[in-house]
N, CA, C, O and the ligand as a Tripos MOL2 file, in Angstrom:
@<TRIPOS>MOLECULE
protein
  293   291    74     0     0
PROTEIN
NO_CHARGES

@<TRIPOS>ATOM
      1 N          13.9120  -26.3690   53.0500 N.3       1 MET1
      2 CA         13.2200  -27.1420   52.0120 C.3       1 MET1
      3 C          13.6370  -28.6150   52.0760 C.2       1 MET1
      4 O          14.8240  -28.9250   52.1730 O.2       1 MET1
      5 N          12.6760  -29.4980   52.0220 N.am      2 ARG2
      6 CA         12.9950  -30.9360   52.0720 C.3       2 ARG2
      7 C          13.5730  -31.3750   50.7190 C.2       2 ARG2
      8 O          13.2520  -30.8050   49.6760 O.2       2 ARG2
      9 N          14.4260  -32.3940   50.7640 N.am      3 PRO3
     10 CA         15.0520  -32.8400   49.4970 C.3       3 PRO3
     11 C          14.0170  -33.1960   48.4350 C.2       3 PRO3
     12 O          14.2160  -32.9050   47.2560 O.2       3 PRO3
     13 N          12.9190  -33.8200   48.8410 N.am      4 GLU4
     14 CA         11.9360  -34.2080   47.8190 C.3       4 GLU4
     15 C          11.2380  -32.9730   47.2280 C.2       4 GLU4
     16 O          10.8520  -32.9690   46.0590 O.2       4 GLU4
     17 N          11.0860  -31.9430   48.0400 N.am      5 ASP5
     18 CA         10.5150  -30.6990   47.5210 C.3       5 ASP5
     19 C          11.4700  -30.0550   46.5290 C.2       5 ASP5
     20 O          11.0700  -29.5140   45.4980 O.2       5 ASP5
     21 N          12.7490  -30.1350   46.8820 N.am      6 PHE6
     22 CA         13.7800  -29.5590   46.0140 C.3       6 PHE6
     23 C          13.7750  -30.2590   44.6570 C.2       6 PHE6
     24 O          13.8560  -29.6230   43.6060 O.2       6 PHE6
     25 N          13.6780  -31.5940   44.7120 N.am      7 ALA7
     26 CA         13.6490  -32.3760   43.4680 C.3       7 ALA7
     27 C          12.4420  -31.9740   42.6280 C.2       7 ALA7
     28 O          12.5240  -31.8870   41.4030 O.2       7 ALA7
     29 N          11.3330  -31.7340   43.2980 N.am      8 GLN8
     30 CA         10.1130  -31.3490   42.5900 C.3       8 GLN8
     31 C          10.2870  -29.9800   41.9240 C.2       8 GLN8
     32 O           9.8200  -29.7510   40.8080 O.2       8 GLN8
     33 N          10.9660  -29.0830   42.6330 N.am      9 GLN9
     34 CA         11.2310  -27.7490   42.0980 C.3       9 GLN9
     35 C          12.0490  -27.8390   40.8220 C.2       9 GLN9
     36 O          11.7660  -27.1640   39.8330 O.2       9 GLN9
     37 N          13.0840  -28.7000   40.8650 N.am     10 ILE10
     38 CA         13.9390  -28.8530   39.6880 C.3      10 ILE10
     39 C          13.1320  -29.4220   38.5300 C.2      10 ILE10
     40 O          13.2550  -28.9720   37.3900 O.2      10 ILE10
     41 N          12.3030  -30.4180   38.8370 N.am     11 GLU11
     42 CA         11.4700  -31.0220   37.8060 C.3      11 GLU11
     43 C          10.5630  -29.9680   37.1730 C.2      11 GLU11
     44 O          10.4030  -29.9170   35.9530 O.2      11 GLU11
     45 N           9.9860  -29.1460   38.0090 N.am     12 LEU12
     46 CA          9.0820  -28.0970   37.5360 C.3      12 LEU12
     47 C           9.8350  -27.1030   36.6660 C.2      12 LEU12
     48 O           9.3560  -26.6840   35.6120 O.2      12 LEU12
     49 N          11.0250  -26.7350   37.1280 N.am     13 ALA13
     50 CA         11.8260  -25.7730   36.3720 C.3      13 ALA13
     51 C          12.1950  -26.3490   35.0140 C.2      13 ALA13
     52 O          12.1670  -25.6460   34.0040 O.2      13 ALA13
     53 N          12.5400  -27.6270   34.9940 N.am     14 GLU14
     54 CA         12.8860  -28.2720   33.7300 C.3      14 GLU14
     55 C          11.6800  -28.3180   32.8080 C.2      14 GLU14
     56 O          11.7850  -28.0710   31.6070 O.2      14 GLU14
     57 N          10.5400  -28.6360   33.3900 N.am     15 TRP15
     58 CA          9.3100  -28.7130   32.6030 C.3      15 TRP15
     59 C           9.0060  -27.3470   31.9920 C.2      15 TRP15
     60 O           8.6700  -27.2410   30.8130 O.2      15 TRP15
     61 N           9.1290  -26.3050   32.8140 N.am     16 GLU16
     62 CA          8.8650  -24.9520   32.3160 C.3      16 GLU16
     63 C           9.8430  -24.5830   31.2100 C.2      16 GLU16
     64 O           9.4750  -23.9500   30.2200 O.2      16 GLU16
     65 N          11.0870  -24.9860   31.3940 N.am     17 HIS17
     66 CA         12.1140  -24.7050   30.3960 C.3      17 HIS17
     67 C          11.7570  -25.3770   29.0690 C.2      17 HIS17
     68 O          11.8730  -24.7730   28.0020 O.2      17 HIS17
     69 N          11.3210  -26.6380   29.1550 N.am     18 ASN18
     70 CA         10.9470  -27.3570   27.9420 C.3      18 ASN18
     71 C           9.7230  -26.7330   27.2830 C.2      18 ASN18
     72 O           9.6410  -26.6510   26.0570 O.2      18 ASN18
     73 N           8.7820  -26.2980   28.0980 N.am     19 GLN19
     74 CA          7.5940  -25.6370   27.5570 C.3      19 GLN19
     75 C           7.9900  -24.3850   26.7920 C.2      19 GLN19
     76 O           7.4980  -24.1230   25.6940 O.2      19 GLN19
     77 N           8.8840  -23.6230   27.3900 N.am     20 GLU20
     78 CA          9.3500  -22.3860   26.7720 C.3      20 GLU20
     79 C          10.0230  -22.6690   25.4410 C.2      20 GLU20
     80 O           9.8120  -21.9630   24.4550 O.2      20 GLU20
     81 N          10.8430  -23.7260   25.4320 N.am     21 LYS21
     82 CA         11.5400  -24.0990   24.2060 C.3      21 LYS21
     83 C          10.5400  -24.4880   23.1390 C.2      21 LYS21
     84 O          10.6750  -24.1050   21.9770 O.2      21 LYS21
     85 N           9.5290  -25.2570   23.5420 N.am     22 ALA22
     86 CA          8.5030  -25.7150   22.5950 C.3      22 ALA22
     87 C           7.7510  -24.5200   22.0280 C.2      22 ALA22
     88 O           7.4410  -24.4850   20.8370 O.2      22 ALA22
     89 N           7.4590  -23.5500   22.8690 N.am     23 ILE23
     90 CA          6.7340  -22.3610   22.4150 C.3      23 ILE23
     91 C           7.5930  -21.5680   21.4450 C.2      23 ILE23
     92 O           7.1030  -21.0630   20.4350 O.2      23 ILE23
     93 N           8.8850  -21.4620   21.7600 N.am     24 ARG24
     94 CA          9.7740  -20.6890   20.8950 C.3      24 ARG24
     95 C           9.9670  -21.3780   19.5530 C.2      24 ARG24
     96 O          10.1070  -20.7190   18.5230 O.2      24 ARG24
     97 N           9.9750  -22.7190   19.5690 N.am     25 ALA25
     98 CA         10.1820  -23.4680   18.3280 C.3      25 ALA25
     99 C           8.9440  -23.4210   17.4460 C.2      25 ALA25
    100 O           9.0340  -23.5500   16.2250 O.2      25 ALA25
    101 N           7.7910  -23.2350   18.0720 N.am     26 ALA26
    102 CA          6.5420  -23.2240   17.3180 C.3      26 ALA26
    103 C           6.4430  -21.9490   16.4960 C.2      26 ALA26
    104 O           7.0330  -20.9310   16.8580 O.2      26 ALA26
    105 N           5.7020  -21.9930   15.3930 N.am     27 PRO27
    106 CA          5.5160  -20.7850   14.5970 C.3      27 PRO27
    107 C           4.8900  -19.6870   15.4430 C.2      27 PRO27
    108 O           4.1120  -19.9510   16.3600 O.2      27 PRO27
    109 N           5.2510  -18.4380   15.1120 N.am     28 SER28
    110 CA          4.8100  -17.3210   15.9460 C.3      28 SER28
    111 C           3.2980  -17.1460   15.8990 C.2      28 SER28
    112 O           2.6870  -16.7050   16.8730 O.2      28 SER28
    113 N           2.6970  -17.4920   14.7660 N.am     29 ARG29
    114 CA          1.2340  -17.3620   14.7480 C.3      29 ARG29
    115 C           0.6290  -18.5830   14.0830 C.2      29 ARG29
    116 O           1.1800  -19.1070   13.1150 O.2      29 ARG29
    117 N          -0.4820  -19.0280   14.5920 N.am     30 PRO30
    118 CA         -1.1420  -20.1940   14.0150 C.3      30 PRO30
    119 C          -1.8560  -19.8280   12.7280 C.2      30 PRO30
    120 O          -2.1170  -18.6550   12.4610 O.2      30 PRO30
    121 N          -2.1660  -20.8270   11.9440 N.am     31 SER31
    122 CA         -2.9060  -20.5870   10.7200 C.3      31 SER31
    123 C          -4.3080  -20.0800   11.0450 C.2      31 SER31
    124 O          -4.9240  -20.4920   12.0290 O.2      31 SER31
    125 N          -4.7900  -19.1920   10.2110 N.am     32 ALA32
    126 CA         -6.1540  -18.6790   10.3970 C.3      32 ALA32
    127 C          -7.1540  -19.7450    9.9770 C.2      32 ALA32
    128 O          -6.8770  -20.5570    9.0940 O.2      32 ALA32
    129 N          -8.3060  -19.7350   10.6090 N.am     33 GLU33
    130 CA         -9.3350  -20.7060   10.2460 C.3      33 GLU33
    131 C         -10.1570  -20.2160    9.0750 C.2      33 GLU33
    132 O         -10.7270  -21.0020    8.3180 O.2      33 GLU33
    133 N         -10.2080  -18.8950    8.9390 N.am     34 THR34
    134 CA        -10.9230  -18.3290    7.7950 C.3      34 THR34
    135 C         -10.0060  -17.3400    7.0840 C.2      34 THR34
    136 O          -9.1030  -16.7560    7.6840 O.2      34 THR34
    137 N         -10.2630  -17.1700    5.7840 N.am     35 CYS35
    138 CA         -9.4390  -16.2990    4.9590 C.3      35 CYS35
    139 C          -9.5670  -14.8380    5.3950 C.2      35 CYS35
    140 O         -10.6700  -14.3470    5.6350 O.2      35 CYS35
    141 N          -8.4340  -14.1560    5.4920 N.am     36 ALA36
    142 CA         -8.4470  -12.7530    5.8990 C.3      36 ALA36
    143 C          -9.0110  -11.8590    4.8030 C.2      36 ALA36
    144 O          -9.4560  -10.7440    5.0750 O.2      36 ALA36
    145 N          -8.9940  -12.3480    3.5600 N.am     37 GLU37
    146 CA         -9.4630  -11.5300    2.4390 C.3      37 GLU37
    147 C         -10.9530  -11.7240    2.1970 C.2      37 GLU37
    148 O         -11.7130  -10.7560    2.1780 O.2      37 GLU37
    149 N         -11.3720  -12.9680    2.0120 N.am     38 CYS38
    150 CA        -12.7620  -13.2140    1.6000 C.3      38 CYS38
    151 C         -13.5940  -13.8380    2.7170 C.2      38 CYS38
    152 O         -14.8170  -13.9010    2.6000 O.2      38 CYS38
    153 N         -12.9650  -14.2980    3.7920 N.am     39 GLY39
    154 CA        -13.7150  -14.8410    4.9160 C.3      39 GLY39
    155 C         -14.1230  -16.2890    4.7530 C.2      39 GLY39
    156 O         -14.8050  -16.8420    5.6160 O.2      39 GLY39
    157 N         -13.7120  -16.9190    3.6470 N.am     40 ASP40
    158 CA        -14.0110  -18.3380    3.4540 C.3      40 ASP40
    159 C         -13.2020  -19.1880    4.4350 C.2      40 ASP40
    160 O         -12.1170  -18.7920    4.8600 O.2      40 ASP40
    161 N         -13.7270  -20.3330    4.7810 N.am     41 ALA41
    162 CA        -12.9870  -21.2500    5.6430 C.3      41 ALA41
    163 C         -11.7770  -21.7840    4.8900 C.2      41 ALA41
    164 O         -11.8720  -22.1400    3.7150 O.2      41 ALA41
    165 N         -10.6390  -21.8370    5.5740 N.am     42 ILE42
    166 CA         -9.4230  -22.3740    4.9650 C.3      42 ILE42
    167 C          -9.3690  -23.8620    5.2860 C.2      42 ILE42
    168 O          -9.4460  -24.2400    6.4550 O.2      42 ILE42
    169 N          -9.2360  -24.7220    4.2610 N.am     43 PRO43
    170 CA         -9.2010  -26.1670    4.5150 C.3      43 PRO43
    171 C          -8.0740  -26.5270    5.4790 C.2      43 PRO43
    172 O          -7.0010  -25.9230    5.4710 O.2      43 PRO43
    173 N          -8.3530  -27.5360    6.3130 N.am     44 GLU44
    174 CA         -7.3850  -27.8920    7.3440 C.3      44 GLU44
    175 C          -6.0450  -28.3320    6.7540 C.2      44 GLU44
    176 O          -4.9910  -28.0470    7.3230 O.2      44 GLU44
    177 N          -6.0860  -29.0310    5.6060 N.am     45 ASP45
    178 CA         -4.8120  -29.4960    5.0420 C.3      45 ASP45
    179 C          -3.9460  -28.3260    4.5920 C.2      45 ASP45
    180 O          -2.7190  -28.3940    4.6460 O.2      45 ASP45
    181 N          -4.5930  -27.2580    4.1490 N.am     46 ARG46
    182 CA         -3.8210  -26.0560    3.7900 C.3      46 ARG46
    183 C          -3.2550  -25.3960    5.0440 C.2      46 ARG46
    184 O          -2.1050  -24.9570    5.0550 O.2      46 ARG46
    185 N          -4.0590  -25.3290    6.0900 N.am     47 ARG47
    186 CA         -3.6090  -24.7070    7.3350 C.3      47 ARG47
    187 C          -2.4280  -25.4500    7.9200 C.2      47 ARG47
    188 O          -1.5280  -24.8470    8.5040 O.2      47 ARG47
    189 N          -2.4370  -26.7740    7.7580 N.am     48 LEU48
    190 CA         -1.3330  -27.5730    8.2850 C.3      48 LEU48
    191 C          -0.1200  -27.5010    7.3750 C.2      48 LEU48
    192 O           1.0210  -27.5040    7.8380 O.2      48 LEU48
    193 N          -0.3800  -27.4370    6.0640 N.am     49 ALA49
    194 CA          0.7220  -27.4100    5.1070 C.3      49 ALA49
    195 C           1.4470  -26.0700    5.1740 C.2      49 ALA49
    196 O           2.6640  -26.0010    5.0030 O.2      49 ALA49
    197 N           0.6930  -25.0190    5.4220 N.am     50 GLU50
    198 CA          1.3000  -23.6940    5.4460 C.3      50 GLU50
    199 C           0.9660  -23.0080    6.7610 C.2      50 GLU50
    200 O           0.0340  -22.2100    6.8540 O.2      50 GLU50
    201 N           1.7610  -23.3470    7.7830 N.am     51 ILE51
    202 CA          1.5220  -22.7950    9.1130 C.3      51 ILE51
    203 C           1.6620  -21.2760    9.0570 C.2      51 ILE51
    204 O           2.6310  -20.7480    8.5120 O.2      51 ILE51
    205 N           0.6930  -20.5960    9.6210 N.am     52 GLY52
    206 CA          0.7500  -19.1400    9.6610 C.3      52 GLY52
    207 C           0.0260  -18.4870    8.5050 C.2      52 GLY52
    208 O           0.0130  -17.2620    8.3900 O.2      52 GLY52
    209 N          -0.5840  -19.3000    7.6390 N.am     53 CYS53
    210 CA         -1.2930  -18.7170    6.4980 C.3      53 CYS53
    211 C          -2.5370  -17.9770    6.9880 C.2      53 CYS53
    212 O          -3.1500  -18.3590    7.9850 O.2      53 CYS53
    213 N          -2.8910  -16.9280    6.2810 N.am     54 THR54
    214 CA         -4.0500  -16.1280    6.6720 C.3      54 THR54
    215 C          -5.0690  -16.0370    5.5410 C.2      54 THR54
    216 O          -6.1390  -15.4510    5.7040 O.2      54 THR54
    217 N          -4.7270  -16.6240    4.3900 N.am     55 ARG55
    218 CA         -5.6230  -16.5180    3.2350 C.3      55 ARG55
    219 C          -5.9310  -17.8960    2.6730 C.2      55 ARG55
    220 O          -5.1740  -18.8470    2.8690 O.2      55 ARG55
    221 N          -7.0550  -17.9870    1.9700 N.am     56 CYS56
    222 CA         -7.3740  -19.2140    1.2580 C.3      56 CYS56
    223 C          -6.4780  -19.3060    0.0190 C.2      56 CYS56
    224 O          -5.7590  -18.3630   -0.3120 O.2      56 CYS56
    225 N          -6.5320  -20.4450   -0.6540 N.am     57 VAL57
    226 CA         -5.6270  -20.6750   -1.7840 C.3      57 VAL57
    227 C          -5.7840  -19.5840   -2.8460 C.2      57 VAL57
    228 O          -4.7980  -19.0350   -3.3350 O.2      57 VAL57
    229 N          -7.0400  -19.2790   -3.1950 N.am     58 GLU58
    230 CA         -7.2840  -18.2920   -4.2510 C.3      58 GLU58
    231 C          -6.7390  -16.9150   -3.8720 C.2      58 GLU58
    232 O          -6.0610  -16.2660   -4.6690 O.2      58 GLU58
    233 N          -7.0420  -16.4760   -2.6450 N.am     59 CYS59
    234 CA         -6.6020  -15.1540   -2.2210 C.3      59 CYS59
    235 C          -5.0840  -15.1040   -2.0770 C.2      59 CYS59
    236 O          -4.4650  -14.0780   -2.3600 O.2      59 CYS59
    237 N          -4.4860  -16.2060   -1.6370 N.am     60 GLN60
    238 CA         -3.0330  -16.2470   -1.5160 C.3      60 GLN60
    239 C          -2.3910  -16.1380   -2.8930 C.2      60 GLN60
    240 O          -1.4010  -15.4310   -3.0770 O.2      60 GLN60
    241 N          -2.9680  -16.8470   -3.8520 N.am     61 ALA61
    242 CA         -2.4480  -16.7970   -5.2240 C.3      61 ALA61
    243 C          -2.5690  -15.3800   -5.7740 C.2      61 ALA61
    244 O          -1.6440  -14.8590   -6.3980 O.2      61 ALA61
    245 N          -3.7160  -14.7730   -5.5330 N.am     62 GLN62
    246 CA         -3.9480  -13.3970   -5.9800 C.3      62 GLN62
    247 C          -2.9440  -12.4510   -5.3210 C.2      62 GLN62
    248 O          -2.3790  -11.5720   -5.9720 O.2      62 GLN62
    249 N          -2.7360  -12.6460   -4.0300 N.am     63 HIS63
    250 CA         -1.8110  -11.8080   -3.2660 C.3      63 HIS63
    251 C          -0.3910  -11.9430   -3.8070 C.2      63 HIS63
    252 O           0.3120  -10.9490   -3.9900 O.2      63 HIS63
    253 N           0.0280  -13.1920   -4.0640 N.am     64 GLU64
    254 CA          1.3820  -13.4260   -4.5740 C.3      64 GLU64
    255 C           1.5390  -12.8540   -5.9720 C.2      64 GLU64
    256 O           2.5890  -12.3210   -6.3300 O.2      64 GLU64
    257 N           0.4680  -12.9760   -6.7620 N.am     65 TYR65
    258 CA          0.4930  -12.4320   -8.1180 C.3      65 TYR65
    259 C           0.7160  -10.9220   -8.0650 C.2      65 TYR65
    260 O           1.5240  -10.3710   -8.8130 O.2      65 TYR65
    261 N          -0.0230  -10.2600   -7.1560 N.am     66 GLU66
    262 CA          0.1170   -8.8100   -7.0330 C.3      66 GLU66
    263 C           1.5080   -8.4360   -6.5330 C.2      66 GLU66
    264 O           2.1000   -7.4590   -6.9920 O.2      66 GLU66
    265 N           2.0200   -9.2180   -5.5930 N.am     67 GLN67
    266 CA          3.3620   -8.9460   -5.0610 C.3      67 GLN67
    267 C           4.4180   -9.1040   -6.1480 C.2      67 GLN67
    268 O           5.3530   -8.3090   -6.2450 O.2      67 GLN67
    269 N           4.2530  -10.1530   -6.9690 N.am     68 ASN68
    270 CA          5.2260  -10.4210   -8.0190 C.3      68 ASN68
    271 C           5.1990   -9.3520   -9.0890 C.2      68 ASN68
    272 O           6.2210   -9.0570   -9.7080 O.2      68 ASN68
    273 N           4.0260   -8.7690   -9.3080 N.am     69 ASN69
    274 CA          3.9130   -7.7710  -10.3620 C.3      69 ASN69
    275 C           4.2980   -6.3760   -9.8920 C.2      69 ASN69
    276 O           4.4990   -5.4630  -10.6930 O.2      69 ASN69
    277 N           4.3970   -6.2320   -8.5620 N.am     70 ARG70
    278 CA          4.7690   -4.9300   -8.0180 C.3      70 ARG70
    279 C           6.2270   -4.6150   -8.3630 C.2      70 ARG70
    280 O           7.1080   -5.4370   -8.1110 O.2      70 ARG70
    281 N           6.4820   -3.4830   -8.9140 N.am     71 GLY71
    282 CA          7.8610   -3.0710   -9.1900 C.3      71 GLY71
    283 C           8.4340   -3.6550  -10.4610 C.2      71 GLY71
    284 O           9.5980   -3.4160  -10.7820 O.2      71 GLY71
    285 N           7.6420   -4.4130  -11.1870 N.am     72 ARG72
    286 CA          8.1440   -4.9860  -12.4230 C.3      72 ARG72
    287 C           7.8500   -4.0860  -13.6150 C.2      72 ARG72
    288 O           8.4030   -4.2540  -14.7020 O.2      72 ARG72
    289 N           6.9730   -3.1370  -13.3800 N.am     73 ARG73
    290 CA          6.5850   -2.2930  -14.4860 C.3      73 ARG73
    291 C           7.6590   -1.2690  -14.8010 C.2      73 ARG73
    292 O           7.4950   -0.4640  -15.7180 O.2      73 ARG73
    293 ZN         -9.9290  -15.9720    0.4120 Zn       74 ZN74
@<TRIPOS>BOND
     1     1     2 1
     2     2     3 1
     3     3     4 2
     4     3     5 am
     5     5     6 1
     6     6     7 1
     7     7     8 2
     8     7     9 am
     9     9    10 1
    10    10    11 1
    11    11    12 2
    12    11    13 am
    13    13    14 1
    14    14    15 1
    15    15    16 2
    16    15    17 am
    17    17    18 1
    18    18    19 1
    19    19    20 2
    20    19    21 am
    21    21    22 1
    22    22    23 1
    23    23    24 2
    24    23    25 am
    25    25    26 1
    26    26    27 1
    27    27    28 2
    28    27    29 am
    29    29    30 1
    30    30    31 1
    31    31    32 2
    32    31    33 am
    33    33    34 1
    34    34    35 1
    35    35    36 2
    36    35    37 am
    37    37    38 1
    38    38    39 1
    39    39    40 2
    40    39    41 am
    41    41    42 1
    42    42    43 1
    43    43    44 2
    44    43    45 am
    45    45    46 1
    46    46    47 1
    47    47    48 2
    48    47    49 am
    49    49    50 1
    50    50    51 1
    51    51    52 2
    52    51    53 am
    53    53    54 1
    54    54    55 1
    55    55    56 2
    56    55    57 am
    57    57    58 1
    58    58    59 1
    59    59    60 2
    60    59    61 am
    61    61    62 1
    62    62    63 1
    63    63    64 2
    64    63    65 am
    65    65    66 1
    66    66    67 1
    67    67    68 2
    68    67    69 am
    69    69    70 1
    70    70    71 1
    71    71    72 2
    72    71    73 am
    73    73    74 1
    74    74    75 1
    75    75    76 2
    76    75    77 am
    77    77    78 1
    78    78    79 1
    79    79    80 2
    80    79    81 am
    81    81    82 1
    82    82    83 1
    83    83    84 2
    84    83    85 am
    85    85    86 1
    86    86    87 1
    87    87    88 2
    88    87    89 am
    89    89    90 1
    90    90    91 1
    91    91    92 2
    92    91    93 am
    93    93    94 1
    94    94    95 1
    95    95    96 2
    96    95    97 am
    97    97    98 1
    98    98    99 1
    99    99   100 2
   100    99   101 am
   101   101   102 1
   102   102   103 1
   103   103   104 2
   104   103   105 am
   105   105   106 1
   106   106   107 1
   107   107   108 2
   108   107   109 am
   109   109   110 1
   110   110   111 1
   111   111   112 2
   112   111   113 am
   113   113   114 1
   114   114   115 1
   115   115   116 2
   116   115   117 am
   117   117   118 1
   118   118   119 1
   119   119   120 2
   120   119   121 am
   121   121   122 1
   122   122   123 1
   123   123   124 2
   124   123   125 am
   125   125   126 1
   126   126   127 1
   127   127   128 2
   128   127   129 am
   129   129   130 1
   130   130   131 1
   131   131   132 2
   132   131   133 am
   133   133   134 1
   134   134   135 1
   135   135   136 2
   136   135   137 am
   137   137   138 1
   138   138   139 1
   139   139   140 2
   140   139   141 am
   141   141   142 1
   142   142   143 1
   143   143   144 2
   144   143   145 am
   145   145   146 1
   146   146   147 1
   147   147   148 2
   148   147   149 am
   149   149   150 1
   150   150   151 1
   151   151   152 2
   152   151   153 am
   153   153   154 1
   154   154   155 1
   155   155   156 2
   156   155   157 am
   157   157   158 1
   158   158   159 1
   159   159   160 2
   160   159   161 am
   161   161   162 1
   162   162   163 1
   163   163   164 2
   164   163   165 am
   165   165   166 1
   166   166   167 1
   167   167   168 2
   168   167   169 am
   169   169   170 1
   170   170   171 1
   171   171   172 2
   172   171   173 am
   173   173   174 1
   174   174   175 1
   175   175   176 2
   176   175   177 am
   177   177   178 1
   178   178   179 1
   179   179   180 2
   180   179   181 am
   181   181   182 1
   182   182   183 1
   183   183   184 2
   184   183   185 am
   185   185   186 1
   186   186   187 1
   187   187   188 2
   188   187   189 am
   189   189   190 1
   190   190   191 1
   191   191   192 2
   192   191   193 am
   193   193   194 1
   194   194   195 1
   195   195   196 2
   196   195   197 am
   197   197   198 1
   198   198   199 1
   199   199   200 2
   200   199   201 am
   201   201   202 1
   202   202   203 1
   203   203   204 2
   204   203   205 am
   205   205   206 1
   206   206   207 1
   207   207   208 2
   208   207   209 am
   209   209   210 1
   210   210   211 1
   211   211   212 2
   212   211   213 am
   213   213   214 1
   214   214   215 1
   215   215   216 2
   216   215   217 am
   217   217   218 1
   218   218   219 1
   219   219   220 2
   220   219   221 am
   221   221   222 1
   222   222   223 1
   223   223   224 2
   224   223   225 am
   225   225   226 1
   226   226   227 1
   227   227   228 2
   228   227   229 am
   229   229   230 1
   230   230   231 1
   231   231   232 2
   232   231   233 am
   233   233   234 1
   234   234   235 1
   235   235   236 2
   236   235   237 am
   237   237   238 1
   238   238   239 1
   239   239   240 2
   240   239   241 am
   241   241   242 1
   242   242   243 1
   243   243   244 2
   244   243   245 am
   245   245   246 1
   246   246   247 1
   247   247   248 2
   248   247   249 am
   249   249   250 1
   250   250   251 1
   251   251   252 2
   252   251   253 am
   253   253   254 1
   254   254   255 1
   255   255   256 2
   256   255   257 am
   257   257   258 1
   258   258   259 1
   259   259   260 2
   260   259   261 am
   261   261   262 1
   262   262   263 1
   263   263   264 2
   264   263   265 am
   265   265   266 1
   266   266   267 1
   267   267   268 2
   268   267   269 am
   269   269   270 1
   270   270   271 1
   271   271   272 2
   272   271   273 am
   273   273   274 1
   274   274   275 1
   275   275   276 2
   276   275   277 am
   277   277   278 1
   278   278   279 1
   279   279   280 2
   280   279   281 am
   281   281   282 1
   282   282   283 1
   283   283   284 2
   284   283   285 am
   285   285   286 1
   286   286   287 1
   287   287   288 2
   288   287   289 am
   289   289   290 1
   290   290   291 1
   291   291   292 2
@<TRIPOS>SUBSTRUCTURE
     1 MET1         2 RESIDUE 1 A MET
     2 ARG2         6 RESIDUE 1 A ARG
     3 PRO3        10 RESIDUE 1 A PRO
     4 GLU4        14 RESIDUE 1 A GLU
     5 ASP5        18 RESIDUE 1 A ASP
     6 PHE6        22 RESIDUE 1 A PHE
     7 ALA7        26 RESIDUE 1 A ALA
     8 GLN8        30 RESIDUE 1 A GLN
     9 GLN9        34 RESIDUE 1 A GLN
    10 ILE10       38 RESIDUE 1 A ILE
    11 GLU11       42 RESIDUE 1 A GLU
    12 LEU12       46 RESIDUE 1 A LEU
    13 ALA13       50 RESIDUE 1 A ALA
    14 GLU14       54 RESIDUE 1 A GLU
    15 TRP15       58 RESIDUE 1 A TRP
    16 GLU16       62 RESIDUE 1 A GLU
    17 HIS17       66 RESIDUE 1 A HIS
    18 ASN18       70 RESIDUE 1 A ASN
    19 GLN19       74 RESIDUE 1 A GLN
    20 GLU20       78 RESIDUE 1 A GLU
    21 LYS21       82 RESIDUE 1 A LYS
    22 ALA22       86 RESIDUE 1 A ALA
    23 ILE23       90 RESIDUE 1 A ILE
    24 ARG24       94 RESIDUE 1 A ARG
    25 ALA25       98 RESIDUE 1 A ALA
    26 ALA26      102 RESIDUE 1 A ALA
    27 PRO27      106 RESIDUE 1 A PRO
    28 SER28      110 RESIDUE 1 A SER
    29 ARG29      114 RESIDUE 1 A ARG
    30 PRO30      118 RESIDUE 1 A PRO
    31 SER31      122 RESIDUE 1 A SER
    32 ALA32      126 RESIDUE 1 A ALA
    33 GLU33      130 RESIDUE 1 A GLU
    34 THR34      134 RESIDUE 1 A THR
    35 CYS35      138 RESIDUE 1 A CYS
    36 ALA36      142 RESIDUE 1 A ALA
    37 GLU37      146 RESIDUE 1 A GLU
    38 CYS38      150 RESIDUE 1 A CYS
    39 GLY39      154 RESIDUE 1 A GLY
    40 ASP40      158 RESIDUE 1 A ASP
    41 ALA41      162 RESIDUE 1 A ALA
    42 ILE42      166 RESIDUE 1 A ILE
    43 PRO43      170 RESIDUE 1 A PRO
    44 GLU44      174 RESIDUE 1 A GLU
    45 ASP45      178 RESIDUE 1 A ASP
    46 ARG46      182 RESIDUE 1 A ARG
    47 ARG47      186 RESIDUE 1 A ARG
    48 LEU48      190 RESIDUE 1 A LEU
    49 ALA49      194 RESIDUE 1 A ALA
    50 GLU50      198 RESIDUE 1 A GLU
    51 ILE51      202 RESIDUE 1 A ILE
    52 GLY52      206 RESIDUE 1 A GLY
    53 CYS53      210 RESIDUE 1 A CYS
    54 THR54      214 RESIDUE 1 A THR
    55 ARG55      218 RESIDUE 1 A ARG
    56 CYS56      222 RESIDUE 1 A CYS
    57 VAL57      226 RESIDUE 1 A VAL
    58 GLU58      230 RESIDUE 1 A GLU
    59 CYS59      234 RESIDUE 1 A CYS
    60 GLN60      238 RESIDUE 1 A GLN
    61 ALA61      242 RESIDUE 1 A ALA
    62 GLN62      246 RESIDUE 1 A GLN
    63 HIS63      250 RESIDUE 1 A HIS
    64 GLU64      254 RESIDUE 1 A GLU
    65 TYR65      258 RESIDUE 1 A TYR
    66 GLU66      262 RESIDUE 1 A GLU
    67 GLN67      266 RESIDUE 1 A GLN
    68 ASN68      270 RESIDUE 1 A ASN
    69 ASN69      274 RESIDUE 1 A ASN
    70 ARG70      278 RESIDUE 1 A ARG
    71 GLY71      282 RESIDUE 1 A GLY
    72 ARG72      286 RESIDUE 1 A ARG
    73 ARG73      290 RESIDUE 1 A ARG
    74 ZN74       293 GROUP 0 **** ****
């Protein structure tokens, strides 16, 4: 292997390593574009504010309300 090829290999390996790190640092799932409950489009500012969200504001509130009330009775 020529030295310049070797240097390129190292560069590539470093690049791949950084890509892997970036992927690992990123949230495991992206925000949904539409609500999983009602199918309405989720506003982009909500999707960015809450990475990984799957529901619109109303459905999320409803979901949290139900979760909070579970086991309280
Ligand atoms: Zn919804």
